[in-house]
N, C-alpha and C positions, 0 to 999 in steps of 0.2 A: 118464669123459666130462667131468669138470670142466675138464680141459685144453682140450678142444674148445670148450666153451662160452666159456671165457676168451678163447681165440684169436678167436672170432667177435665177441665184444664189443670186443676191441682193434681189429679191422678196422672196426667200426662207428664208433669214435671218429675214425679216420682217413678214414672215409667222408666223403667230403666231396663222391649220388645222383643220370631222364630226360627241349622237345619241341613246335606252331605256329599266322596270321590275317587281311582288310580289304575295301575296296570293289572291285567288279568292274572289270577292265581291259578296255576295248573292244578286241576282236580279231575278225578275220574268221573264225576257227575256234577251237574249244575246244582247250585244251592237253591233251596226253596226260600220263599219270602220270610217264613218264620225262622229259618236258620240264619238268614242275613240279620234279621232283627235281634236274634239271640247273641250273635257275635258283636253287634254294636253295644248291647247292654253289658256283656262281659268285658269288653275292651274299654269301656268308659273310665274305670278306675285308673287306667294307665295314662290318661290324659292329664297333663299338669298345666300347660299353658297354651293359649291360642288367641287369635284375633278374630273379631266378629264385625262384619260390615252389615248394617241393617237399614231398611227403610220401612216405614209404617204409615199407612193412610187410614184416617178415621172419618166417617161421615155420620153426623147425628142429625136426624130430621124429625121435626116435631110438627104435628098437624093439630089444628083446632086450638082452643084456648085463646088467651090474650096475646101470646107472643109466639105464633107459629114461625117456622123458619128452618134453615139448614146451616149447620156449622161444619166446617171441614178443617182438618189438620193434616199436615204432612211432617213426619219426623224422619231425619236421616242422622245416622251416627256411626262412629267407629269405636269399638270397645276392645281394650287389651285386658286379658284375663290371666291371672295366675291362680288357678283353682286350688292348687295344693296349699298356697300361702294366703288365700283369700285376699288377693290384690286385684283392684280394677282401676283403670284409667279410661274414661269415656268422654268423648266430645260429641255433642248433638246439636242439631239446628232444628228449630220448630217454627213452622209457618202456619198461621191460623187465619181463618176467615169466619168471624163471629157476627151473627146478626146484631145490628145496632152499634157494633164497635169497629167494623171494617177489618182490613187485613193488617196483621201484625206478625213480626218475626222476633225470635229471641234465640240466643245461644245458651246451652246448658252444659256445664262440665261437671263430671262426677268423679270423685276419688273414693276408693275403699282401701283402708290400710289400718293396721293395729286395732282392729275391732271397732272402727268408726267409719261412717259414710259421710262425705262432705259434698254438698251440692252448691254450685254457683250458677246463678241465673242472671244473664245480661240481656235486658230488654233495651228497646230504643230509648236513648237518653237517660237511662237509669244507672249505668255502670253495673258492675258485677256485685250482686247481693249474695252473701254466703250464709249457709246454715249447716249444721252438722247433727248427726244423731247416732246413737249406739247401734252397732251392727248386730241385730237380732237374727235368730235362725230364719224367721219369716222374711226379713229383708234380703238376706243372702239368697234364699230360694228364689225370690222374685228377680234378683239380678242375674242368677246363673241360668241363662237361657239355654245353654247346651244341655244341662241336666233335664230341663223341661222337655226338650226334643227326645232325649233318650227315654224319658218316662212315657211319652206317647207310644214308643215301640214296645217298651216293657209291658205296658198294660193294654195293648191294642186289642180291639175286638176282631179286627181283620187287617192283614197286611198283604199287599199284592205287588209283585214286580211288574212294572208296565214297560220296561225297556232299559236301555243304557244310554248315558250321555256323558260328555266330557265337561268337567268343571275345573277351571284353573289347571288344565293339563292332566287331570286325573280321570281315569275311566271309572264311572260310577253306576251302581244300580239305581234305578229310579223307582221309588216306592210310593204307592198310594196307601195312606194309613186311615183306618177308621178307629179313632181313639175311644178308649173307655170313657164313659160319662163322667166319672170322678176325675179323670185326668183332664178332660175338657174344662170342668168347673175349676179345678186347681189352677190351670193356666190363666183363665179369665180373671180369677181372683188375684193372682199374682200381678197381673197387669193393671187391674182396675179396682183393687181392694179399697183404696181410700174413697173413691167415688161411691162404690156400692155400699160401703159401711155407713156413709153419711146419708145415703138415700133411704136407709132403713133395712129391715130384714128381707132382702131380695132373695126370692127363691129362684136360683139359676136354672133349675130344671124346667121352670115355666117360661123363662124369657129367652133361653138359647134356642134359636130356630134352625140354624145351619152351622156346620163346622167342617172344614176340610183341611187336611194336612198332606203335604207332599214332601218327601225327603230324598236327597241324593247321597248315597253312601259309597265311600271309597272302596273299590273292590280289593285293594291290596291290604289295607290295615283296618278297614271297617270303621273309619272315623267319619262322622258327618261332615259333608262339604257344603251343603246348601239345604235350605228349607223354605217352603212357602206355606203360609197359614192364612186362612180367612174364616171369619166368624160373623154371624149376624144375630143380634138380639132385638127382640121386640117387646115393648113395655106398654102397659095401660096404667092409668093413674094409681090403681090399687097396688101395683107391683112396686112402686117407689114411694109409697106413703104420701101420695099427692091427692088433691081434691079432683073430683070429676070435671070441674070447670077449668082446671089448669091446662089440660090438653086432652086430645082424643087418643092419639097414638104417638109413640116415640120409638124410632128405629135407629139402632147403632150398628154400623158395619165397619169391621176392622180387617184390613189386609196387610200382611207383613211378609217381608222377604229378607232372608239373611244368608250370607255366605261365611264359611269358616275357613281360616287359613293360618299359616305360620304356627302350626303345632310344634311345641317343643322349644320355641324361641324364647329368649330371656325377656322378661317383663320387668321394667323398673318403674316404680310409682313414687314420685316426689310430690308431696302435698305442699302447696304454697303456704307461707306464714299466715296470710289473711284468712285462709280456710281453717287452719289449726286454731286460730283465735276466735272463730265465729261463735255466735250464740247457739246453744243447743236447741234443736227442734223438739218440742214436746207434743205428745199426742193429746 
């Protein structure tokens, strides 16, 4: 099972995790949930820059086999986005508790600029190790978490307004979202693509057990202000190209929370020289 744990940690490094708020708009009638969702989708192209604060927890529990146990990770990060120019500056901290390895922490910094992504990982006693890779369409989609939240609304099976709450001073609609199956799979792949691809041809329709999405939407401009996402996946050996003796069951639970702010503020990304000169990461 060490291989599985290693693959999951690799994916977390490339993880780079999901969500909405303001004053009431005078209207003659209240908007429906679908109308709110439509306004979020139509307004997304107007968003150029923003800041994302996020936290994500993951629990991986394995039963049976030679190495049963539970691995936990906690990721916290601040992301500055210029969506129009494809610029990102992200600072993350990752705390891990891995069976047989104990507790470890590391800091991860990510830059996206000029069609390249640069990743620096600073573990205990290792210094910052840099790598870079070309910014492909798939990588950008995985990084652009705001677009993922908009996609949940655009392709939702059902959207319900459950109330109003204030987020960072903004009056918001609170939406419960039942996402389209394809949107769920796209989101999980964007966050765990490296892991799942190395596990084999995983059929997500079989392993996704639960998924919930809650979004807070600004009543004034219909920009996302906050989002909470949780997902549970359950695996048996055949799902991950493993042998029956390797384990009985494996359950992965992810919970993520994000707040969006500073829309329209200028984002400056200065990539350090050591990142620019780093070796290219090849697949």
